[in-house]
One Martini backbone bead per residue (centre of mass of N, CA, C, O) as a GRO file, in nm:
protein
  323
    1UNK     BB    1  12.655  12.834  11.380
    2UNK     BB    2  12.863  12.996  11.548
    3UNK     BB    3  12.859  13.257  11.380
    4UNK     BB    4  12.574  13.350  11.460
    5UNK     BB    5  12.614  13.362  11.766
    6UNK     BB    6  12.854  13.559  11.755
    7UNK     BB    7  12.711  13.785  11.601
    8UNK     BB    8  12.484  13.830  11.810
    9UNK     BB    9  12.665  13.897  12.048
   10UNK     BB   10  12.821  14.135  11.926
   11UNK     BB   11  12.575  14.307  11.843
   12UNK     BB   12  12.455  14.332  12.127
   13UNK     BB   13  12.701  14.468  12.260
   14UNK     BB   14  12.718  14.712  12.074
   15UNK     BB   15  12.431  14.818  12.116
   16UNK     BB   16  12.446  14.840  12.422
   17UNK     BB   17  12.689  15.032  12.435
   18UNK     BB   18  12.567  15.266  12.272
   19UNK     BB   19  12.315  15.313  12.450
   20UNK     BB   20  12.467  15.348  12.718
   21UNK     BB   21  12.625  15.599  12.636
   22UNK     BB   22  12.383  15.780  12.601
   23UNK     BB   23  12.275  15.745  12.891
   24UNK     BB   24  12.525  15.849  13.042
   25UNK     BB   25  12.529  16.129  12.919
   26UNK     BB   26  12.247  16.210  13.013
   27UNK     BB   27  12.309  16.164  13.316
   28UNK     BB   28  12.550  16.362  13.339
   29UNK     BB   29  12.384  16.616  13.285
   30UNK     BB   30  12.214  16.583  13.550
   31UNK     BB   31  12.472  16.556  13.750
   32UNK     BB   32  12.660  16.804  13.707
   33UNK     BB   33  12.541  17.022  13.901
   34UNK     BB   34  12.625  16.861  14.157
   35UNK     BB   35  12.930  16.825  14.106
   36UNK     BB   36  12.971  17.154  14.089
   37UNK     BB   37  12.848  17.170  14.369
   38UNK     BB   38  12.986  17.251  14.678
   39UNK     BB   39  12.715  17.165  14.853
   40UNK     BB   40  12.766  16.877  14.696
   41UNK     BB   41  12.885  16.598  14.765
   42UNK     BB   42  12.973  16.312  14.610
   43UNK     BB   43  12.849  16.111  14.819
   44UNK     BB   44  12.558  16.222  14.766
   45UNK     BB   45  12.545  16.167  14.445
   46UNK     BB   46  12.593  15.856  14.417
   47UNK     BB   47  12.302  15.732  14.431
   48UNK     BB   48  12.205  15.879  14.176
   49UNK     BB   49  12.420  15.763  13.986
   50UNK     BB   50  12.330  15.470  14.021
   51UNK     BB   51  12.047  15.508  13.899
   52UNK     BB   52  12.137  15.610  13.621
   53UNK     BB   53  12.307  15.362  13.545
   54UNK     BB   54  12.083  15.149  13.570
   55UNK     BB   55  11.880  15.266  13.361
   56UNK     BB   56  12.080  15.266  13.122
   57UNK     BB   57  12.143  14.959  13.125
   58UNK     BB   58  11.860  14.855  13.101
   59UNK     BB   59  11.790  14.987  12.826
   60UNK     BB   60  12.031  14.870  12.669
   61UNK     BB   61  11.962  14.568  12.702
   62UNK     BB   62  11.662  14.575  12.614
   63UNK     BB   63  11.746  14.690  12.320
   64UNK     BB   64  12.020  14.556  12.222
   65UNK     BB   65  11.951  14.258  12.204
   66UNK     BB   66  11.731  14.255  11.974
   67UNK     BB   67  11.896  14.417  11.770
   68UNK     BB   68  12.134  14.220  11.745
   69UNK     BB   69  11.968  13.975  11.645
   70UNK     BB   70  11.849  14.108  11.392
   71UNK     BB   71  12.125  14.177  11.255
   72UNK     BB   72  12.234  13.888  11.247
   73UNK     BB   73  12.006  13.776  11.071
   74UNK     BB   74  12.058  13.963  10.831
   75UNK     BB   75  12.343  13.857  10.767
   76UNK     BB   76  12.248  13.569  10.705
   77UNK     BB   77  12.073  13.651  10.465
   78UNK     BB   78  12.280  13.823  10.300
   79UNK     BB   79  12.492  13.570  10.269
   80UNK     BB   80  12.292  13.294  10.230
   81UNK     BB   81  12.278  13.097  10.480
   82UNK     BB   82  11.974  13.082  10.533
   83UNK     BB   83  11.897  12.942  10.264
   84UNK     BB   84  12.067  12.690  10.305
   85UNK     BB   85  11.935  12.591  10.568
   86UNK     BB   86  11.645  12.573  10.450
   87UNK     BB   87  11.724  12.367  10.220
   88UNK     BB   88  11.807  12.152  10.462
   89UNK     BB   89  11.544  12.190  10.677
   90UNK     BB   90  11.580  12.451  10.845
   91UNK     BB   91  11.423  12.633  11.058
   92UNK     BB   92  11.407  12.944  11.190
   93UNK     BB   93  11.352  12.852  11.482
   94UNK     BB   94  11.606  12.673  11.505
   95UNK     BB   95  11.813  12.895  11.457
   96UNK     BB   96  11.731  13.075  11.700
   97UNK     BB   97  11.772  12.852  11.925
   98UNK     BB   98  12.093  12.879  11.925
   99UNK     BB   99  12.070  13.146  12.127
  100UNK     BB  100  12.004  13.043  12.418
  101UNK     BB  101  12.265  13.066  12.592
  102UNK     BB  102  12.295  13.381  12.560
  103UNK     BB  103  12.009  13.448  12.657
  104UNK     BB  104  12.049  13.366  12.951
  105UNK     BB  105  12.270  13.573  13.016
  106UNK     BB  106  12.111  13.830  12.936
  107UNK     BB  107  11.868  13.784  13.121
  108UNK     BB  108  12.028  13.789  13.387
  109UNK     BB  109  12.146  14.073  13.354
  110UNK     BB  110  11.878  14.226  13.324
  111UNK     BB  111  11.749  14.135  13.591
  112UNK     BB  112  11.964  14.257  13.778
  113UNK     BB  113  11.932  14.553  13.689
  114UNK     BB  114  11.624  14.574  13.738
  115UNK     BB  115  11.643  14.518  14.042
  116UNK     BB  116  11.809  14.763  14.122
  117UNK     BB  117  11.627  14.985  14.002
  118UNK     BB  118  11.353  14.890  14.125
  119UNK     BB  119  11.428  14.939  14.423
  120UNK     BB  120  11.450  15.251  14.391
  121UNK     BB  121  11.176  15.315  14.239
  122UNK     BB  122  10.982  15.187  14.473
  123UNK     BB  123  11.191  15.356  14.697
  124UNK     BB  124  11.293  15.676  14.706
  125UNK     BB  125  11.322  15.726  15.015
  126UNK     BB  126  11.571  15.546  15.056
  127UNK     BB  127  11.758  15.725  14.891
  128UNK     BB  128  11.719  15.982  15.059
  129UNK     BB  129  11.831  15.862  15.321
  130UNK     BB  130  12.111  15.813  15.201
  131UNK     BB  131  12.170  16.109  15.146
  132UNK     BB  132  12.155  16.203  15.438
  133UNK     BB  133  12.376  16.015  15.552
  134UNK     BB  134  12.612  16.104  15.369
  135UNK     BB  135  12.601  16.405  15.443
  136UNK     BB  136  12.659  16.369  15.745
  137UNK     BB  137  12.939  16.243  15.714
  138UNK     BB  138  13.061  16.489  15.568
  139UNK     BB  139  12.992  16.698  15.788
  140UNK     BB  140  13.167  16.567  16.025
  141UNK     BB  141  13.454  16.624  15.843
  142UNK     BB  142  13.490  16.911  15.867
  143UNK     BB  143  13.716  17.220  15.895
  144UNK     BB  144  13.474  17.412  15.820
  145UNK     BB  145  13.224  17.605  15.785
  146UNK     BB  146  12.919  17.461  15.643
  147UNK     BB  147  12.707  17.343  15.368
  148UNK     BB  148  12.467  17.071  15.288
  149UNK     BB  149  12.293  16.971  15.033
  150UNK     BB  150  11.987  16.786  14.951
  151UNK     BB  151  11.876  16.621  14.715
  152UNK     BB  152  11.514  16.639  14.663
  153UNK     BB  153  11.524  16.847  14.897
  154UNK     BB  154  11.482  17.092  15.182
  155UNK     BB  155  11.766  17.013  15.288
  156UNK     BB  156  12.025  17.112  15.538
  157UNK     BB  157  12.351  17.103  15.643
  158UNK     BB  158  12.508  17.200  15.941
  159UNK     BB  159  12.859  17.277  15.957
  160UNK     BB  160  13.104  17.205  16.226
  161UNK     BB  161  13.371  17.193  16.402
  162UNK     BB  162  13.299  16.994  16.687
  163UNK     BB  163  13.001  16.961  16.578
  164UNK     BB  164  12.694  16.863  16.544
  165UNK     BB  165  12.501  16.801  16.305
  166UNK     BB  166  12.243  17.004  16.136
  167UNK     BB  167  11.915  16.993  16.039
  168UNK     BB  168  11.754  17.202  15.785
  169UNK     BB  169  11.413  17.336  15.721
  170UNK     BB  170  11.131  17.441  15.537
  171UNK     BB  171  10.928  17.200  15.660
  172UNK     BB  172  11.034  16.958  15.496
  173UNK     BB  173  10.781  16.966  15.265
  174UNK     BB  174  10.568  17.129  15.382
  175UNK     BB  175  10.305  17.378  15.403
  176UNK     BB  176  10.441  17.510  15.616
  177UNK     BB  177  10.634  17.785  15.777
  178UNK     BB  178  10.807  17.612  15.928
  179UNK     BB  179  11.102  17.557  16.120
  180UNK     BB  180  11.335  17.282  16.097
  181UNK     BB  181  11.527  17.083  16.323
  182UNK     BB  182  11.786  16.814  16.320
  183UNK     BB  183  11.990  16.528  16.369
  184UNK     BB  184  11.787  16.343  16.196
  185UNK     BB  185  11.668  16.135  15.907
  186UNK     BB  186  11.367  15.957  15.789
  187UNK     BB  187  11.242  15.806  15.485
  188UNK     BB  188  11.001  15.690  15.323
  189UNK     BB  189  10.958  15.526  15.032
  190UNK     BB  190  10.694  15.727  14.953
  191UNK     BB  191  10.738  16.013  15.120
  192UNK     BB  192  10.492  16.024  15.357
  193UNK     BB  193  10.726  15.980  15.577
  194UNK     BB  194  10.875  16.161  15.860
  195UNK     BB  195  11.172  16.126  16.061
  196UNK     BB  196  11.283  16.299  16.363
  197UNK     BB  197  11.564  16.385  16.549
  198UNK     BB  198  11.575  16.618  16.764
  199UNK     BB  199  11.331  16.825  16.731
  200UNK     BB  200  11.288  17.166  16.603
  201UNK     BB  201  11.014  17.402  16.620
  202UNK     BB  202  10.929  17.699  16.423
  203UNK     BB  203  10.661  17.943  16.457
  204UNK     BB  204  10.593  18.202  16.284
  205UNK     BB  205  10.478  18.527  16.407
  206UNK     BB  206  10.318  18.712  16.628
  207UNK     BB  207  10.337  18.419  16.774
  208UNK     BB  208  10.595  18.255  16.887
  209UNK     BB  209  10.662  17.901  16.832
  210UNK     BB  210  10.816  17.638  17.024
  211UNK     BB  211  10.955  17.302  16.961
  212UNK     BB  212  11.053  16.994  17.150
  213UNK     BB  213  11.158  16.668  17.031
  214UNK     BB  214  11.286  16.355  17.005
  215UNK     BB  215  11.038  16.264  16.808
  216UNK     BB  216  10.933  16.323  16.466
  217UNK     BB  217  10.622  16.239  16.305
  218UNK     BB  218  10.534  16.266  15.956
  219UNK     BB  219  10.221  16.243  15.802
  220UNK     BB  220  10.079  16.281  15.486
  221UNK     BB  221  10.275  16.363  15.280
  222UNK     BB  222  10.385  16.506  15.007
  223UNK     BB  223  10.537  16.379  14.754
  224UNK     BB  224  10.859  16.432  14.592
  225UNK     BB  225  10.822  16.140  14.469
  226UNK     BB  226  10.762  15.876  14.248
  227UNK     BB  227  10.654  15.563  14.297
  228UNK     BB  228  10.677  15.255  14.193
  229UNK     BB  229  10.426  14.986  14.121
  230UNK     BB  230  10.676  14.800  14.047
  231UNK     BB  231  10.813  14.537  14.145
  232UNK     BB  232  11.132  14.435  14.126
  233UNK     BB  233  11.099  14.128  14.063
  234UNK     BB  234  10.889  14.173  13.837
  235UNK     BB  235  11.065  14.347  13.659
  236UNK     BB  236  11.284  14.139  13.601
  237UNK     BB  237  11.102  13.929  13.463
  238UNK     BB  238  10.963  14.105  13.244
  239UNK     BB  239  11.220  14.209  13.100
  240UNK     BB  240  11.344  13.937  13.027
  241UNK     BB  241  11.098  13.824  12.871
  242UNK     BB  242  11.059  14.056  12.666
  243UNK     BB  243  11.342  14.046  12.539
  244UNK     BB  244  11.329  13.757  12.445
  245UNK     BB  245  11.085  13.786  12.258
  246UNK     BB  246  11.200  14.013  12.081
  247UNK     BB  247  11.452  13.862  11.980
  248UNK     BB  248  11.314  13.614  11.857
  249UNK     BB  249  11.106  13.757  11.669
  250UNK     BB  250  11.303  13.931  11.509
  251UNK     BB  251  11.484  13.704  11.396
  252UNK     BB  252  11.258  13.538  11.269
  253UNK     BB  253  11.148  13.758  11.075
  254UNK     BB  254  11.409  13.796  10.916
  255UNK     BB  255  11.434  13.494  10.822
  256UNK     BB  256  11.136  13.534  10.682
  257UNK     BB  257  11.153  13.806  10.520
  258UNK     BB  258  11.011  14.082  10.622
  259UNK     BB  259  11.295  14.204  10.538
  260UNK     BB  260  11.559  14.375  10.313
  261UNK     BB  261  11.667  14.566  10.545
  262UNK     BB  262  11.847  14.707  10.797
  263UNK     BB  263  11.630  14.900  10.899
  264UNK     BB  264  11.414  14.685  10.942
  265UNK     BB  265  11.573  14.521  11.150
  266UNK     BB  266  11.600  14.749  11.353
  267UNK     BB  267  11.297  14.787  11.397
  268UNK     BB  268  11.233  14.499  11.498
  269UNK     BB  269  11.424  14.521  11.751
  270UNK     BB  270  11.291  14.800  11.880
  271UNK     BB  271  10.974  14.793  11.903
  272UNK     BB  272  10.925  14.615  12.150
  273UNK     BB  273  11.079  14.765  12.379
  274UNK     BB  274  10.938  15.039  12.334
  275UNK     BB  275  10.653  14.940  12.398
  276UNK     BB  276  10.716  14.839  12.684
  277UNK     BB  277  10.822  15.103  12.807
  278UNK     BB  278  10.566  15.267  12.753
  279UNK     BB  279  10.372  15.090  12.922
  280UNK     BB  280  10.516  15.114  13.191
  281UNK     BB  281  10.483  15.419  13.216
  282UNK     BB  282  10.173  15.426  13.214
  283UNK     BB  283  10.122  15.232  13.457
  284UNK     BB  284  10.279  15.399  13.670
  285UNK     BB  285  10.087  15.657  13.647
  286UNK     BB  286   9.806  15.480  13.725
  287UNK     BB  287   9.821  15.288  13.971
  288UNK     BB  288   9.828  14.991  13.924
  289UNK     BB  289   9.827  14.675  13.940
  290UNK     BB  290  10.071  14.441  13.902
  291UNK     BB  291   9.906  14.255  13.704
  292UNK     BB  292   9.903  14.460  13.458
  293UNK     BB  293  10.212  14.398  13.371
  294UNK     BB  294  10.147  14.141  13.194
  295UNK     BB  295  10.119  14.318  12.924
  296UNK     BB  296  10.411  14.372  12.836
  297UNK     BB  297  10.495  14.112  12.673
  298UNK     BB  298  10.252  14.127  12.486
  299UNK     BB  299  10.317  14.404  12.358
  300UNK     BB  300  10.597  14.330  12.257
  301UNK     BB  301  10.513  14.099  12.065
  302UNK     BB  302  10.295  14.254  11.902
  303UNK     BB  303  10.485  14.470  11.782
  304UNK     BB  304  10.663  14.278  11.616
  305UNK     BB  305  10.442  14.138  11.449
  306UNK     BB  306  10.325  14.396  11.323
  307UNK     BB  307  10.587  14.497  11.191
  308UNK     BB  308  10.634  14.246  11.015
  309UNK     BB  309  10.372  14.266  10.855
  310UNK     BB  310  10.415  14.549  10.737
  311UNK     BB  311  10.688  14.495  10.596
  312UNK     BB  312  10.588  14.264  10.418
  313UNK     BB  313  10.372  14.426  10.265
  314UNK     BB  314  10.561  14.642  10.155
  315UNK     BB  315  10.735  14.451   9.994
  316UNK     BB  316  10.512  14.332   9.810
  317UNK     BB  317  10.418  14.603   9.697
  318UNK     BB  318  10.689  14.683   9.567
  319UNK     BB  319  10.705  14.445   9.375
  320UNK     BB  320  10.435  14.492   9.223
  321UNK     BB  321  10.510  14.784   9.122
  322UNK     BB  322  10.778  14.689   8.955
  323UNK     BB  323  10.615  14.505   8.732
   0.00000   0.00000   0.00000
């Protein structure tokens, strides 16, 4: 049975690689405008590139692992080895259990990637602060006057050789028409608090008002990005558990001959992760309590079981119609 484990591992890696490639290309399309924009140095775009790579790899592992296991199980059925094993008294569940060692490795890899992406997704303001810091470092090293825009924000660094960089923005995301400059900025994880060092505020109008403070803290701001309400550690556990369930159930269903086509096996491998990802997206938009995300592995398993039942019924209906 080493051949089955090897086939499942190779199929999972190929599926993961293919899906990751699609994700990387899609992410590159989003990143390309920044890479080509001379006002955005590469060091500033790097944190966003890290996030795009993490989410692409997370989705690739989450989807590729179950798909690979389902396709490996289909090859076992197609070659007749599954029937031989079952005639010798080995149950499909026992056959799938042989994949446990590689499942542990894949689950650990998926949990690690989900933890990295979840940390950024749950506190996008921290990423924005990193963007500000990286842009400031690039600004301080310029040899001629220039400006560096900061993605996701309305902030721009004013850079000049021999002079301290200065951050400027039209209200820096607030509803006021005030123009604000500062020496540095820190953004809260949920984007609702902004702290500025050595801040100067100019209120234009019939009567111009200027203000200078050492530290300006702005609370209750409208967030520029939506923070995920799924804690990163919980995300890592749920994604690893859901992918494990999807891979096991998909391979088990194929060995039980729920489908007799490669397309059916592909569907069984993909339906669970897709259902889980969809539910995560819905729950994140509704700002539910973290406990509600316990439904994710349940939905993942239920989707595979339902798909297996539907494919099995379609297969039996097709057989009855052909007689």
